[in-house]
N, C-alpha and C positions, 0 to 999 in steps of 0.2 A: 570689124572686130577681129581680135587675134584668136588663134587656136589655143586650146588647152594643151599643156604638155602631157605626154603619155606617162603613165606610171610604170612603164616596163623597166625592170632592173637589168643591169648588164649581166651576161652569163658569168658564173663563178670561174675563177682561175683553176686550171688543173694543177694538182699537187704533185710535185716531183718526189718519187720514192728515193730514199737514202741508198747510196751505193755501199757495197761491202767494203770493209777496211781490213778484215782478216781473211786469210785464204788457206788452202791446203798446199803443202809443200810438194813440189814436183820430184824431189829426190827421196824423201822418206815417206811420202804419201800420208803424213799425219794431218788430220783435219784441223783447221783454225790455228795452225802454228806459225804461219807467216804473217808478219806485221810489216806494213809499209810506212816509212817515215819520209816526209817531204820537207826539205830545207830550202825555203824560198830565198833566203839570203844568199846562199851559194849556188842556187839553181841545181840542186842534186836531190834525186829521189833514190831511196834505198829500200829494198825488200830483203828481209832476213828471217830465217827459220829459227825458232827457239829450241827445237829438238836436235837437229843435225848440224846447226851452226852454218849452213850454207847461206850465202848472201849474194845480192846483185845490186849494182848501182848504175844509174843512168842520169843523163842531163834531162832537165824538165823545163817546161814553160809555165806561164802563169795559169794556164788552163788545165794543167795536168792533175789528175786525181789518182788515188791509190790503185784503183783498178787498172789504170793505164800502165803504171810501173810493173804490176804483176803480169799483165798481158805481154809487155815487152820481154820480161824474164822468160815466160813460157815460149814466146816466139824464138828467142835466142837459144833456148835449150833444144827446140826442134831443129833450128838451123844447124847447130853443132852436130846433132845426131845424124842428120842427113848427109853432112859433109863426111863424117866418119864412115858411114855406110858406103858412100861412093868410093872412098879410098880403099876399103877392104875388098870391094868387088871388082 
C-alpha cells in the first residue's frame, strides 16, 4: 500500500521591500529633492535635484536601480572631494 501525502504547506516567500526612488541632495541638502530616471533604451541613468538643478548621469545595466545611480553620485562626489583635499595639502 502507498503512503498518504503529507498536508504540509511550503513556507511562504519572503516579500522584498520597495527601494527608495527619491533622495536628499548632496549639494543643497534638501530632502526628497533628487529624482532618478532610468533610460533603458540608451542605457543611461540620471539623478537630478529639483531645487539646485545639480545633476549626474552614468551608464547603467539591466539590473541597475535608482539607489545604484544615487550611490554612484555620492561616491563620485566623495572621490572629487578627496582629490581636491590632496591637491591643497
